[in-house]
C-alpha positions, 0 to 999 in steps of 0.5 A: 844972398849977401856977399858972404852967402855968395862966397860960401855957396861957391866954395861949397860947390867947388868942394863938392865938385872936387869930391865928386870928380877926384879920388883920392883927395886930401886937404892941406891944413896950415892951422891958420885962419884961412884953412880953418875957415875952409875946414868949416866950409867942408863940414858944411858941404858934407853935412858935418863930417869931412870925407877926406883926410887933412894934413899939416906940412909939419916942420916941427917949428910951430908954436905950442899954441898952434899944435894945441889948437890943432889937437883940439879941432881934430878931436872936436871935429873928428878929423881924419888927420895925417901928420906930414913931417917935413925933411930936416933943414940939413937935407935941403939946399943950404945956399938958400936963405932961411925962409927959402929953406923953410919953403923947400922943406914944405915942398919936399914934405908935400911931394912925399905926402902926395906920393905916400897917399897917392892923392890926385887932388889936393885942396888948399886954402889960398886966396888970389889977393895974397900974392900977385902970381896967384892971380894967374891960378885956376880953381882946379890947377894942374901940376906936373908929376914933379910938382911944377906949375906952368902958369902960362898953360892953365885950362879955361874955367868958363861957366863953372866948368872945371878940367879935372883930368890929369896924366898919371903921376900928376895932380890937381891943386884945388882952391875953394877960397881963391875968390875970397879976400882976407877981410872976407875970411875974417868977416865970415869967421866972425859971422860963423863963430869959427874958432882960430888960434889965440896967437892971432890976437894981442896978448897983454897989449902985444 
């Protein structure tokens, strides 16, 4: 197998392990290139149909093109889509910077989504090369009941053995793309002809 085949095979294995061992299970879909590539991998893993719901943490501030792309894929791929509206900015800490308030809205939106759906596992399309702190994360990463992450107390993952037991009220974040890089995502998207939002491309030279 070439490099992309190896990445694909490992991600499909992770997705199948998550579905086999964790219920209820859901996936976050930011509508970006990474999480859309992850949707594509999930469709491959489960023979064309994703067997768990997918959700956008919706702040209501996405560009119209993003919402249009979302709606097109929901229909084309027959997704079990559940919109997760985030609380308004007025309900989060107003002393935070604008970016911090946006992040806080999504954090509260995710907490509400997990509580409503009672998910024990949440699949996300993050990569280790995005942020330095993610280098410390695990593929099956436990979160406490309050959503906090103890990066200093992560379970070992030798020989593709994953710890999937969590206390009541806690959950796992599953990261099938953790071992990918950004260029891997773009090369895979190109090879597989995966759709992505048009805003990734320059428009009239801008």
